[in-house]
N, C-alpha and C positions, 0 to 999 in steps of 0.2 A: 805489579800486583793486579792493577786493573785489567791489563791485557790477559792475565792468566784467568781471571774470573769470567771475562767475556768470550775467551777464545772458543769454548765449545759451541757457542751459538753465533757470535758475530764474526769471529776469526777462527774457523775450524782448522785452517792450515792444512797440516798433513795428517789429520785425524784418520783413524782406521775406519774400515767399512762399517762395523757394528755401531760405532759412535755416530757416523753420518746417517745411518738408517734411523737410529733413535732420535737424532736431532731433527730429521725430516718429519717424522711422525709427530713430534711435539709441536713443531712450528705449524703444521697443518691443523692439528686439533685446537691449539691456542688461537690461531687465526679465525677458526670457526666460532669458538666459544666467546671470544672477545675481539672482534675485528679491529685491526690496527696494532694488536699486541705483538704479532710476529714482526712487523716492521720496526717497532720500538726496540725489540730485543736483537734483531739481526739485520735490519735493513735501513731504509730511509726513515729517520725518526720523525721528521716533519710530517710525512705522509701517515706514519703510524699515529701521531698525536691527533691528526685530523680524523682518522678512523675511530679512535677512542672517544673523542669528543662527540662525534656524530652518534656513536653507539650509546653513550651515556645519555645524550639528549633524547634518543629514541626510547630508551628504557624509562627515563624520567617522565616523558610524555605519556607512555602507556600506564605507568603507575598513577600519574595525576588523573588520567581519564578514569581508571578504576575507582580511585578514591572519590572522584566527582560523582560517579554513578551511585556509589554507596552513600555519600553524605549530602550531595546536592543534585539529585537525579534530574529534575526538570531543567535547571539552568545548564547542566552538562549536555543533556540531549538537545536542548535548543541551540547550544553552541555548535555541536557537531552536525546539526541539520541546516546550518547556515551555508549558503552557496559559496561565499568567499572563503570561509574556513575550510570547506571541502576542497576548494581549488588549491589552497596552500598545502593541505595534507597530501593531495595528489602529487604536486610538484616535489614535495619533500620525499615521498616514497620513491618516485622515479629517480631522484638524485641519489638517494641511499642505495638503490639497486645498482646504479652505475658505480658508486664508490665501492660497494661490496665486490663488484666484478673486478675492479682494478686491484683491490686489496687481495682478492683470492688468487688471481693469476700472478701477482707480484710475490705472494707467499710461495707459490709453486716454483717461481724462479729462485727464491731464497733457499729452497731445499737442496739446490745443486744436485739434481738427479744424476748427473754423470758421475758423481762421487759416491752415490748410494749403491750398495751391492745389487747385482742383477736381480736377485730373487725378490727385492723390495721395490724396485723401480716402478713396475706397473701398479702394484697396490697403492703406493704413495701417490702416484700420478692420478689414478682413478679416484681415490679418496679425496684428493684436493679438488679435482674438477667437480665431483659430486657435491661436496660441501660448499662449493662456490655457486654452481648453477641452480641447485634447489632453492636456497634462500633468495637468490636474485630473481628466479622465476616467481617465487612467492610474493616478493615485494612488488614486482611488476604487475602481477595479477591483482594485488591489493590496490595498487594505483589505478589500474584499469577499472576495477569495481567501484572505487570511489568516484571516478569520472563518470561511470554509468549512473551512479546514484545522484551525482550532482546534476547531470543532464535531466534525469527524471524529475528531480525536485524543481529545476528551472522550468521544465515544460508543464508540470502539473499544478504547482502551487503558486499562489499570488504573493507579491511583495507588499502586502498590506499590514497595518498594525494589528496587534493582538486584540481580541474581543473578550470582554468579561462575560461570565455566565449570567443567565437570567434566572433569578430565584434559586441560585445555587446549582443550576444544571446547564449543560450544553445540549442544544436541540439541533439535530442534523437530519435533513431530509435525504432519504436514500431512494433513488429512482433506478429501476431496472428497465432498460430500454432494449428492445429487439429491433434495431434499426437496419433491417436487411435491405437489399436492393429492390425488393418488391414492395417495400413499405413507403407510403406517401406521408411525409411529415413525421414528427417525433411524438409518439404517444406511448408513455411508459406502460409496460405490462405489469410491473409491480411497484407499489408506492408504500414506503414505510417511513415512520419517523422514529429515530433513535434518540432517546433522551437519557443523558448520562450525568450522574451526580459528579460534580466537579471535584469533590474530595475523595470519595470512596471508589468511583468507577462503577457503582451499581447502575444498571441500565434497564430501561423498559423499551421494548420494541413494539410500536403501534402499527399494525397492518391495516392499510386503507384500501377498500375496493376501488379499482380503477374506474368503475362505472357509477361511483357515488354521485348523486344528483344534488343540485341546489346548494353548493358549497357557499357558506357565508364568508364575507371578507371583513377584516378588522377595519375600524374607522380610519386608521392611518393609511390604508391601501387606496391607491387611485381608482381601483375597481369598485370600491364601496359605493361611489356615486353612480356608476354605470349599472351595477347590480345590487341595489339596496335590499332586495328580497332574496338574494342568493343567485349563484351563477346559473344563467339561462332559465331562471324560474319563469313560469308562464306569464307572470305579471310584467317581466322585463322583455320577454321574447316577442318583440314586435318591431316592425319596420315603419318608420314615419317618413313619408315622402317629403314633407316640407322641412325635415330636420328636427332636431330636438329630442329624438328617441334613439334607442340602441337596439341593435339586432344581433342575436347570437348566431354565428355562422356554422357552429359545430353541434355536436350531440348534446352538450351540456354535461357530459361525464367529466369527472375530475381530471382524467388523463388527457382530455382534449384541450386543456388550457394553453399548452405550448403551441399547438397548431393554431388555436384561436387567435392568440396574440401575434404570432409571427407569420402566419401563412394565409390568414383570411382576407387580408387587404382592407379591413374595415378602418375607415378614418377615425372611428371612435377611440382607437388605441394610439394615434399619432403622438409621438413624443413621450409615451409612457415608459417608465423605467429607463430613461435615457442613459444613465450611467452604468447600466448592468454589464454591458460588454467589457468596459474598461476594468471592471471588478471581477472578471472571470466568470460571469454568469450570462444570462440572456433575459429579455423581457418575459418570455414564456415561463422560464424557470422561476423568475421572481414572482410572477403571478401565481404560480403553483405553490410557492413558499407562503404567500399571503393566504391562499385558500386553505392550506393545511394548518396555518396558524388559527384561522377562524374555525375550522372544523374541530380541532383538538383543544384549543385554548392555550396551547404552548407556543411561544414565539419561536419560529424557525429562524436559526441564525445562519446555517450553512447548508449546502447541498452536496451530495456526491452522486453523480450519474454513472451508473455501471452499465457499460455496453455489453449486453448479453452475447452479441456477436464476437466480442473480444475475449470471452471466457475461454474459447478454444485454445488460443495462443498461450494464455496464462496457465491453464491446466497442463498443457503439454510441456511448458517450461518447468513446471513443478514435478513432472514425471507422472501425472495422473492424479485422480482424486478418488478416495474410497467412499462409496455411497451404499446405503442399505435400501435397495429398490423394493418398494412395497407391492407393486403391481406391474403387469406387462404394459409397456409404453411404446406406442408406434413411432417409428422414424418416418416422417413424411405422412402422406395419406390425406384424404378429404372425405367428407360426407356426401354420398350420392344424393342429389336433390330428389330423385324419384323413389329410390328404395329406402333412403334414410340410413343406409349401411356405410360402414367405413371401407373405403376402397383405395387402391394404389399405394398401399403401405410398402415401403422399401425393405424394412426389417423391424425387429422388435428388440427392445431392451428388456431382458427377462428379470423376474424378481430375484432377490437375494443380495447379499453383500458382495460387491465386486469393485474392481479398480477400473474406473472409466477414463478413457483418454478424452482429449478436448472435444472431439467430434460427438462422441456418445454423451458426454456430460452436457454439452450444449443442447442436445435433443432431450435429455432428461429434464432440462429446465424449460424448454420451449414447446414440448409436445402438447398439442391442443386437445387430443382425444384420448380415450382409454380410462379416464378417471370419472368416478361417480359425480363429483361436485364440480366438474368442468374447470372453469377459470380459477375458482377458489383453491382447488388442489394444485393447479399450475402455479399460482402465487406462492403457495406453501413450499412447493418443490424448489422454486427459485431462491427463496430465503434459506432453505436447507442447503442448497449448493453454495450459496454465498458464505454461510456459516462454516461449512465443511472446508472450503478453500482457506478461510482465515485460520481455522483450527489446525490445518495441516501445513501451514506456512511456518514450520518450525525453523529455528536459526540455522541448523545444519543443512536442511533442505534448501533454504533460500540462498545461503552462502555458496553452496555447491553450484547453483545455477543462477547466480545473482544477475549476470548480464542479460540472460534470457528473460528473467523475471522483470527486470527493469524495463527492457524493451517492450514486453507485453503490457506492462503497466500503463504506458502512454497510450496504448490502443484501447485499454479497458476502462479507464476512469477519467472523468472530468470533475473538477471541484472548484469551489471558491474559498476553501479553507486557506488562511494565510500561512506562508512558510514560517512566520514567526511563532506560530502556535503548534508546530509539529512536535517539539519536545514535550509540550504539555499533553498532547493527545497520545503520543507514544507511551507516556507514563500512565495515562488513564487506561489505555488498552491493556497494559500489563496488569493493572489493578482489576480491570473488568474480568479477567480470567479467573479471579478468585470468587466471583459471584455468578449465579445462574440468572440469566436475563429473565425479566418478567415479560410475558407476551400478552398483548391486548389485541385481539382480532376483531375489527369492526365489520363483521360479516354476519349474515343470517345464522341463527334466528335473532341474535341480539340486536342487529342493525339491518334494516331494510334499505338497500342502496337506492331504491326508487323513491322511497318516502322516509328519509332518515329523520330522526328526532335528535336534533343537535344538543338538546339539554341532556338526554340520556348518554350521548357520546361523550360529552364533557365529564359526566359523572364516571363513566367507565375509565376514561383516561386518568382522571384524578385518583381513582382507586389504584390503577396500575403504578402511577408515580409514587403514591404513598407506599406501595409494596416494595418499590425499588429505591427507597430512601433509607438512610441510616435510622435505626431505631433509637429513640431517646431513652437514656438511662432513667429508670424509675427514681423519683425523689426519695431520699431516705428520711 
């Protein structure tokens, strides 16, 4: 009785051609829909059970991940941005790809193609190979992508404990640096402070002029003693031959602090911010964080340094970026010192909405001439480009080119954000998309970079933060 029930699949015996072709088709389709089922029905049951268990575990893991994202988003994201977890996932994906390959070709063997009628042999063989190779390639690609992501996280983020928000907000310093081969030292071209509500994701983006003078330092900063009246203020800016005084070696602009601390060679800064490098930062960046804290009244917790030179690789990895160019912008060029005219322009980026590749997008952000407000317009273009890249990094686009994007990311960004906080920040980034950021630009006429009034700046920042905070429900 049992033999009669199993004979069509496990013991086809002397079955005729039509039955063998139907049997072959069923085994191939079943083996694809539920890997291991073909072996349980018609082959090595032990191998089949291994395939079924692995398949059910894979499905269960996927369902658990989806439920986690719906019910406990932050812990789930934190779990799957952990380097060890990603390594385990990568190994399991490659192992499943190998198992699927074994099961697929074993299923093809079980079809007994020599017994299948001639008109069905090629279709059955082609279908079996296709339904084996495509999922194996997908699993292998997924494993490779997970490996690229794990490498990116390991290179980019620090293994430090999570940090709690300050007054309900996370404050992140965003530095845009154009560190080309012709540039001496690191002087950020754009400086912004992004303050994000830790619950709602509502954000305020505070734009600071790079040439802002007299930045005050909070009392907790080691620079507060050296510059009690503000960075490079005339009261501080002197050299004492017998020691006991401090001398500012750079311009006194906000963006010169990194060079001042790291390249000036002044003994005044010896031993300052000694733990910065081990925490993924540098003395100059920590000094800049302190200065921006004093300027805005918001405690800066993290920094993200965006290398404008690396934008080209990231944008090309994404397939370009769509920008609405407002005015003609020169590629290259310089101002002739005698005529005052712009000369030696290689080409122009013309106005209008267009898809820019990495090269042209980089020049869109870095072009020094052609705008009425000079550097202020350049700062605005850099922030526009940063926002456009983030907006156009949709899941489909990123997944399609994930390995290229991950490789470009290591060239583009430096940060001291801990890996343990990635889940929280990814969740906040998703929430932030539901709100329009509040922009506070500390530029003329509201702020004079040469003679800034920091009381007014604190008021402007406070108003921006209030506008980017959850509105309290009126009392009934």
